[in-house]
TIGUVO-779169 format. One record per residue (C-alpha): x, y, z; residue in one letter. Coordinates in steps of 0.02 Angstrom, whole numbers, plus 50000, padded with zeros to 5 digits. Example, Ala and Ser with C-alpha at 12.3 -4.5 7.8 and 13.67 -1.06 7.14 Angstrom:
<sites>
506154977550390A;506844994750357S;
</sites>
This chain:
<sites>
499914824649763M;499734827549951R;499734846449921H;498384844749788F;497264833949898L;497434845950045T;496954860749938A;495514851149859L;494814846550030T;494754864550091V;494084870949925L;492604859249929L;492114865050103S;491674883050063A;490564885349908P;488734886949947G;488984882750130A;487654889650246A;488194902350374F;487334902950541A;487584920550608S;486864937350558D;488364946650627V;488234960550497F;486404964150527A;486344982950557G;488044986350480W;487995001150360R;489415010550279Y;489455025550161V;490885022750040T;490775039149943E;489815055449947A;489865070249826V;488855086049795G;488405096549643A;489555111549641R;488185123449579D;486605115349648D;485865109149811D;485995090549768A;487075076249830V;487435058049783A;488155044449892Y;488485025749895I;488095014850046A;488454996650085Q;487214986750188S;486194970850179D;487514962450067A;487304975349927R;487874992549873T;486585006049839T;486745022849750L;485685036749821Y;485325054649773T;484575068149883A;484125086449861A;483825100649982G;483045106650085P;482535090050164D;483795078550075Y;482605063950071R;483605049749988P;483055041549826K;483785025349758V;484565026949585L;485385009949572A;485744994749680A;486754978949662S;486004961949692A;486454954049860P;488174946049858N;488374948249670D;490194954049680G;489844968749564V;489844984049679P;489365001749635I;490835013749650E;491645029949592A;490135041449594V;490215058249503S;488885071849493I;488765086049368S;488915103949428A;487065107049397D;486555090749481G;485645084049327R;486825069649288W;487615056349397I;488945044249337A;489595028749425Y;490535012649396G;490014994549420R;491284980949441G;492074967649548G;493834964249609V;494224946549559G;492994932349537D;491964936449692A;490334932649603A;490884914849564G;490494916949379L;492084908649318G;492804924949253E;493224942149319I;491634952549337S;491414964849195A;491664982849245R;490494995649171G;490315014649161A;488535020649193W;487595037149191V;485895042549255V;485095058149184G;483505068049214P;482475052949160G;483205042949305A;483485027449197V;485275020749214P;486235018549050C;487775007649033R;488975016648916L;490225002548900G;491564992448986E;492665002449102G;492795011049270A;492885027949357R;491745038649249P;491955057449270T;490695070449212L;491285086249127S;490895102649217P;489735107549074R;488735091649099G;488775087648914D;489985072948911Q;490775059749021V;492475051249019S;492985034349090W;494425022049090L;494345005948991S;495784993648967K;497115007148972G;496125018948862R;495245035148905L;493495035148830M;492125048248816R;490305049348765A;489065063448735R;487645064648860L;485845065148799G;484085058748820D;484325042348725D;485435028448796C;485775020648625A;486335037548557A;487515039948704M;488265022748676Q;488465026448490A;489385042648529S;490765033448623T;492515037948563R;494275034448619E;495155050048681M;496865043148731V;497655025848728G;499275019448801G;498765017448983G;498035034649023A;497445036449204I;496815049649328A;495855060949206P;495365078549261V;494205089849160W;494605108249133S;493415120849215P;492525124249050D;492425105849003G;493355108448841G;494965099448887A;495565085348995L;497225082149083A;497825064749129F;499315054449186E;500185041249081Q;501445028949158P;503005025749054I;504085012549137G;504645019549305R;504215037249252S;502555045849219R;502035060249108R;500545071949101I;499565074648943G;498185086448890V;496775081548772W;495865095648682S;494885096248518D;495375078348477G;497245082048496Q;498435076048633V;499965085448691R;501205080648827Y;502275089548955I;504115084848939D;504405074949098H;506255071649078G;506105054249154G;505275060849312Q;503655055449396L;502385068949351D;500725066349442V;499105074649499A;498715087849366P;497615102049431A;496795115549325W;496865133949369S;495155142449392P;495275150549220D;495865134549135G;497445142649066R;498705133849177S;499065117149258L;499905113349423A;500615096149460F;501895087049566L;503565081249499R;504365067349600I;506165061849589D;506045043649531P;507685039449618S;506765042149782S;505615027749734D;504125037249801A;502825025749728V;503815009749757A;503414996049881N;502805000950053Q;503304984750137Y;505074989450187D;505895004350270E;504945018150181D;506145027250060P;506235046350054P;505275055649920A;505895072549861R;504635081949753F;504255098749673S;502675108649643V;502625113249458M;501555124849352T;501405126749164T;500385137349043P;499215126748939I;499715135048776D;501565130548793T;501595115948916L;503295122348974S;503365119349162P;504265129449294T;504635124949475T;503615134149605A;504285125049759W;505395110349801T;505375100249961S;506895103550071P;508115089450099G;507665073050017D;505885070850076D;504125077650085G;502995068849961F;501235066550032A;501365047650032R;499725045550123Q;498765054449986W;497525041149933R;495815048249892S;495345052549714R;494255066449786T;495755074149877T;497095080349756P;498825083149833P;498925099949742V;497525112249699A;497245130549655W;496525142849779L;496475157049653D;497495163249504A;499025166849612G;498985153749750R;499075134949767L;498885122649909I;499805106249921F;500025091650041L;501755088150109S;502565079350256E;504265087650244H;504035093050426Q;503635075150480D;501725076950484W;500645077650328Q;500025095650322H;499205107350197V;500295121750137Y;499795137550044A;501005143149908L;501095160849839D;501635159249656L;502315176949650A;503445176049803T;503595157049818H;503235158950003A;502335144750092T;501215144350244R;500765129150348D;498865129650358L;498675114350472T;500085115450600P;500335103650745G;500875085850783S;499425078550685C;498985074750506E;497775080550372T;497135067450252D;495605074350158Y;495305091950093L;494185101749976D;494295119749913V;492805131249939A;492365144349806P;492975158449919N;494715150949933G;494485143350106S;494775124750128I;493865110950219Y;495035098150296V;494935081950392S;496295079350523D;496715068850675N;497215083350788C;495915077850916S;496645060350928G;497665048050825V;496175036750797D;494905050650769R;494525062850628R;493715080050634R;493175092450499I;493795110450503S;493595125750393L;495245134750368V;495455152850309D;496935151650189T;497385170050211R;497435170950400S;497645152650442G;496185153450564A;495285136850584A;493495133450637D;493105115650694A;491445109850620L;491365093050710T;491765087750886G;493335079650954A;492555062350957E;492065051550810G;492765049750634V;492255063050507A;493105062550337I;493035067850154Q;492275085450159P;491485091049995F;490845108849965A;489325110749852F;487925122649800D;489115137249765H;490005133849929G;488445136950033E;488445119150097R;489705105550138V;489475086950165L;490575073850244W;490555055550292R;490375053350480A;490355039450608S;489995039750792A;490095021450836G;490245006550718P;489185013450574V;489445027750453Q;488235039850371T;488205056450277V;488065073350363Q;487685089750276I;488065106850349R;486825119750285T;486535137950333P;485105131550440G;486075118050532G;486655100050518L;485605087550420I;485805069150379S;484865061350232P;484505046350342E;484675043350529P;486135032250577P;485675014250617P;485615009150798A;487225003250880N;486954984850924P;488494984751036F;487894995451180Q;488624982351297D;490394985751234V;491494999051316K;492675007951195V;494285016451250T;495915022051171S;497635022251247R;499475023751209T;500625008751230L;502515009351250L;503624995751176A;505254989851254A;506235001651139D;505095016151195E;504135017451032V;502375023451072A;500885015850981T;499015019050982N;497725005751024A;495845004451044Q;495074992551171I;493344985051154Y;492874977451321A;491324968551387P;490384976951528T;490164960251617T;491364955051756P;492964946251705G;494194939151688P;493894937351501H;494924929651363P;495714942951253A;496154945251070I;497364957250985I;496884962950808F;498234968350684L;497774978250529H;498554975650358G;499494987650247G;500584991050341P;500145009050294Q;498415008050370R;497675010950541Q;496195006350650T;494975018350732F;493875019550887S;492345021650775D;491975015650598A;493585016650497A;493725027350338P;493695011450232S;492284998850220A;493564984850233F;494184989850405Y;492474995750458S;491954977450440R;493434971450545F;493004984450678G;491214978150677W;491794960150699M;492944965250841N;491484973550930R;490464957850902A;491844947550982L;491864959551130A;489984957951144S;490234939051158K;491414941251305G;493154944651234Y;494234959751273V;494834965151100V;496304976851071L;496584984450898Q;498414989150881L;499125002950769N;500894996150763Y;502425005250698R;502565008350509S;500705012350499G;499785028450458N;499185043050561G;500675045350678Q;501905054950572G;503255051250445R;504555046050575A;503345032950645F;502965026250473R;504785026150418R;505525019050577I;507005007750547R;507124989050573G;505364984450520V;504634971050407A;505944960050324R;507284971550395G;507064965250573G;505194964350614A;505214978650739G;503314978050737E;503454962450845F;503984973550992K;502324982750979D;501374966250980L;502284961251139L;501844978051218A;500014974951179A;500094957651258Q;500934964451414I;499604977851431Y;498164965451412L;498974953551536A;499034967751663S;497164971051655R;496104963951795K;494704959651673D;495844948851562V;496304930551585D;498154932151544R;498314913651501A;497034915451361H;497624929551248I;497474926651061G;497914936650906V;497204938850733W;497564949850583G;497404951750396D;498724953350260S;500224962350339W;499364960150506G;499244941750462G;501134941350442W;501334948950615L;500024937250688T;500944921950623A;502604928950683L;501904931350858G;501214913750863L;502844906250801A;504014916050915R;502974916851074R;501724902751085S;501924904451273D;501084921651264L;499834919351123F;498674904651153A;497964904050976S;497754914550820G;496854917450655V;497864922850503V;496884930550359V;497764932550190S;499414932650282G;501244931550232V;502254917650314Y;503944919250229D;504554936450176L;506044928850086S;504844921449958K;503794936549910T;503804949449771S;503794964249890F;505414970749818G;507084962849770P;508144953649895L;509884958549844L;510984946449940N;510954930550044P;511104940650205Q;509524950450164A;508614934450119R;509144926450282S;508554941550383L;506894941550290A;506584923450337K;507104926550517A;505834940850518S;504454928850467S;503494914650548A;504444902650435A;506034907050529G;505314901350696S;504154887450641I;504964874150750D;504484884250906A;502674886450849W;501504877250968R;499894887650970S;498364882350869P;498064892650713V;496674894950587L;497374899750416I;496144908850301V;496564913250121H;495764917349953G;496254905549814V;496294919749689G;497434930649794D;498654939549677N;499434950049816T;499964936149935V;500024919649840P;498864905949902Y;500384894649908S;501014904450060Q;499494898050156A;499554880050096T;501434878650122S;501314884750302M;499814873750337Y;500714858150276E;502314862850367A;501364864450531L;500404848350506K;502034839250466A;502664844750637R;501104838650724G;500424855950761R;498594860650774T;498194869950613A;496624872550511E;496534879150333L;494974887650266F;494944893950087S;493824905649988F;493804898949810P;492934914449740R;493924927949831E;495584936649802A;496594946249933H;495194957050003A;493494949050032L;492074955749925Q;490494946349971L;489574948950134E;489204930350145Q;491074927350145D;491364940750276W;490044931850381T;490914915250354L;492554923150408L;491784929450569Y;490914912950604D;492504902950576K;493614914750677A;492354916550818S;492084897850833A;493964894650827F;494294906950968F;492844899551067D;493694882551057R;495494888051085T;495334903151200L;493674902751290A;493594883851306G;491774883751253K;490904868651182S;490304871951005V;489244860750896S;490064851550752A;489994860550585D;488734851050477P;489694855650320A;491274847650388G;492264863850387R;
</sites>
């Protein structure tokens, strides 16, 4: 009964509560941007003012036009934009993640198209619509089925033409170059097979119990390339432990026989491009009839390799101790890539000649430029770019660089941004960004820890809207007078396979804690930091590390905010715990294992609908701390899951965290919350 009443109290505090700040005024983030392969037209999605908006723009001036927009804070974002080769049709998805809209049920996802008449048409329930290269039909995913509809002038006629192509959990559809066939993946237990739909018939490649992923069509549509992963390597298994190896092969098959042969296999037991994440960046693609490119990290860093199908020879096209994450193939066989060779927490765009290997940097060493996309017969290329806390679209044309809209002003001109390398006690080097006030110190300080753990933070707007918002909030805290350090701790992205797969992390020993200590030691050494008032906050996996730091070293961390965090790794579903010793180590690697030493005040924030980290983790820790007489606050989002969706809830998060740090770190007097939160 006590547990129920505690949860009820915090639930009643959040719905409809007014929020005081306008912290996200001026925040703007481009989530996706694509171009028409055969026309001078682009489409992109931007988040700002608590809504998502779909724009289109055409050369030569690329003046943006609004095609669709969500209502403010409706929890039904626009996503997954696709544009036809001739630029006449644009498809996109609408949908929410969880019950963010507070409607009492999961928001309905829908597949939409906009044609020459510029009137959006909802084709049906589903997500991730993809237009065929011919621009005559569109496919989308709906409840494990692959659907399609014929495009035309009348919305009702398009809806009536809807047909099921494939059932049984088909995912990741890719149209053939002529639009007459479609390849897809289909999970089967722990394995996965690739199928081909054509003329109403479906055929499958014999996968032999392997993980076959990422089908890619040859330019003439007569062959497929794909990756075959050894399932014993557990390449797509949980990322929360010591990252397992992932041996894989590059395969090709004629379409008429679907009899695959091996073109290349990773040496040793590793190499799979585990950081491949973007649906616009395939891990394998064709350069021409006789050459492929593929992503691999078999030499520690994720690079792009060219593969000659006749000789099976490979060439590293992006050498160096740095990583490539996004790429796109130009019509002439060159590739556009995004890499971090100018800095761990930066991204630049380069054009690489796949014959000679020569690379031409298209953006400067500073900033974050990602997701290049060649369009208009390869005459132009766009990318998403940030120089500061906001992100926009940039287009490289024969006449120079153009942006459809000027970037918003940076409201944090009073914040100094630097990057540096930190060294832990075991000599593991990590990357960090520091946001510091320009006013004299000493200032209280806060360490921010990202989730994942296979994520990272950046000096400028991050490649995801989620962490772009956290970066914005951290700058806002710095503008208030805090020195904020964003830490890219071990097991994260961007610093090579060995860094990500380092031993003794997570439930196997919490080696990440050493990096947190290194960050605290560095901040305490700064003349502009009040070493007695250093706090920590983080989300998800970073929330686990935040809680661990507070529990183990309350003498170093004066207070903290844990967002969607894990408090006991022995009670999670992040993989089986095989024996009592492993379970004991998992608990010792969690805040629950050191709870009796926890003295620092903590604000616990969690979404009630969280299906990644159960809400019970938050309530159990809150009650355990209160039972020990500790200072703990619990704030819940009844309408949110693991990742916040609504801007009003992001604003509430900032207001709650900022006020909490003001009370516990800065010692400021704040007015009582009229809502009783």
